[in-house]
C-alpha beads as a LAMMPS data file, in Angstrom:
LAMMPS data file: protein, C-alpha beads

89 atoms
88 bonds

1 atom types
1 bond types

-500.0 500.0 xlo xhi
-500.0 500.0 ylo yhi
-500.0 500.0 zlo zhi

Masses

1 110.0

Atoms # bond

1 1 1 346.067 176.697 253.866
2 1 1 346.290 179.217 256.238
3 1 1 344.247 182.452 255.833
4 1 1 346.283 185.617 255.756
5 1 1 345.539 187.951 258.752
6 1 1 343.867 191.548 257.626
7 1 1 345.384 194.160 259.590
8 1 1 342.789 196.390 261.238
9 1 1 343.093 200.138 262.161
10 1 1 341.052 202.278 264.109
11 1 1 339.824 205.753 262.679
12 1 1 340.799 208.854 264.936
13 1 1 337.612 210.560 263.757
14 1 1 334.643 207.962 264.123
15 1 1 336.746 205.267 266.315
16 1 1 335.587 202.283 264.083
17 1 1 337.902 199.675 263.458
18 1 1 338.351 198.850 259.545
19 1 1 340.777 196.954 257.327
20 1 1 343.771 198.996 256.684
21 1 1 343.298 199.193 253.101
22 1 1 339.939 200.715 253.317
23 1 1 341.424 203.695 255.322
24 1 1 343.408 207.056 254.559
25 1 1 346.687 207.303 256.372
26 1 1 347.751 210.837 257.451
27 1 1 351.478 210.839 258.293
28 1 1 353.810 213.211 259.903
29 1 1 357.422 212.695 258.752
30 1 1 360.698 213.654 260.652
31 1 1 360.676 217.215 259.271
32 1 1 357.326 217.836 260.829
33 1 1 355.304 217.751 257.450
34 1 1 352.004 216.367 257.547
35 1 1 350.229 214.981 254.516
36 1 1 347.906 212.137 253.221
37 1 1 349.593 208.920 252.557
38 1 1 347.593 207.140 249.615
39 1 1 350.252 204.643 249.380
40 1 1 350.394 203.697 253.134
41 1 1 354.045 203.388 253.149
42 1 1 355.749 206.760 253.624
43 1 1 357.962 206.883 256.844
44 1 1 356.836 208.669 259.740
45 1 1 354.173 208.597 262.679
46 1 1 350.827 207.644 260.963
47 1 1 347.207 208.251 262.028
48 1 1 344.178 206.754 259.972
49 1 1 340.740 207.883 259.040
50 1 1 338.018 206.486 257.309
51 1 1 337.785 207.005 253.486
52 1 1 334.721 209.127 253.959
53 1 1 334.064 212.758 253.489
54 1 1 332.473 213.014 256.896
55 1 1 335.570 211.700 258.993
56 1 1 337.666 214.101 256.782
57 1 1 335.674 217.004 257.657
58 1 1 335.602 216.033 261.343
59 1 1 339.452 215.819 261.382
60 1 1 339.469 219.394 260.658
61 1 1 336.550 220.466 262.942
62 1 1 337.787 218.912 265.946
63 1 1 341.512 219.468 265.305
64 1 1 342.063 215.522 265.845
65 1 1 345.626 215.767 264.445
66 1 1 346.773 217.905 267.148
67 1 1 345.811 215.274 269.438
68 1 1 347.231 212.413 267.718
69 1 1 350.459 213.933 266.745
70 1 1 350.722 215.719 270.080
71 1 1 351.715 218.832 268.452
72 1 1 350.382 222.126 267.318
73 1 1 349.024 221.425 263.562
74 1 1 348.233 224.784 261.487
75 1 1 344.887 225.202 259.893
76 1 1 346.607 225.285 256.567
77 1 1 347.322 221.659 256.840
78 1 1 343.642 220.544 257.624
79 1 1 342.685 222.771 254.609
80 1 1 345.503 221.132 252.388
81 1 1 344.237 217.691 253.483
82 1 1 340.513 218.483 252.664
83 1 1 341.755 219.764 249.502
84 1 1 343.794 216.669 248.598
85 1 1 341.000 214.364 249.647
86 1 1 337.847 216.215 248.395
87 1 1 339.597 217.940 245.396
88 1 1 337.946 221.314 246.270
89 1 1 339.296 224.694 247.375

Bonds

1 1 1 2
2 1 2 3
3 1 3 4
4 1 4 5
5 1 5 6
6 1 6 7
7 1 7 8
8 1 8 9
9 1 9 10
10 1 10 11
11 1 11 12
12 1 12 13
13 1 13 14
14 1 14 15
15 1 15 16
16 1 16 17
17 1 17 18
18 1 18 19
19 1 19 20
20 1 20 21
21 1 21 22
22 1 22 23
23 1 23 24
24 1 24 25
25 1 25 26
26 1 26 27
27 1 27 28
28 1 28 29
29 1 29 30
30 1 30 31
31 1 31 32
32 1 32 33
33 1 33 34
34 1 34 35
35 1 35 36
36 1 36 37
37 1 37 38
38 1 38 39
39 1 39 40
40 1 40 41
41 1 41 42
42 1 42 43
43 1 43 44
44 1 44 45
45 1 45 46
46 1 46 47
47 1 47 48
48 1 48 49
49 1 49 50
50 1 50 51
51 1 51 52
52 1 52 53
53 1 53 54
54 1 54 55
55 1 55 56
56 1 56 57
57 1 57 58
58 1 58 59
59 1 59 60
60 1 60 61
61 1 61 62
62 1 62 63
63 1 63 64
64 1 64 65
65 1 65 66
66 1 66 67
67 1 67 68
68 1 68 69
69 1 69 70
70 1 70 71
71 1 71 72
72 1 72 73
73 1 73 74
74 1 74 75
75 1 75 76
76 1 76 77
77 1 77 78
78 1 78 79
79 1 79 80
80 1 80 81
81 1 81 82
82 1 82 83
83 1 83 84
84 1 84 85
85 1 85 86
86 1 86 87
87 1 87 88
88 1 88 89
């Protein structure tokens, strides 16, 4: 029996490769809306970050989505992602 290949993704914050299921996906859809994709199936350009508080904080501190999506991402988007993941305001 052949073993199933586990897809790996690289975190844009810490640059570590981990299995896709252990990562959080941030997606930018065709309308330019950016949000967390907990299911991993939303359409659009995706970027992966580790499922850790440190990587979510680093995402906003260094504006990593601006670099990854080659677009100007407003600070409100980073705040919304931090609120969604951490559950704080």
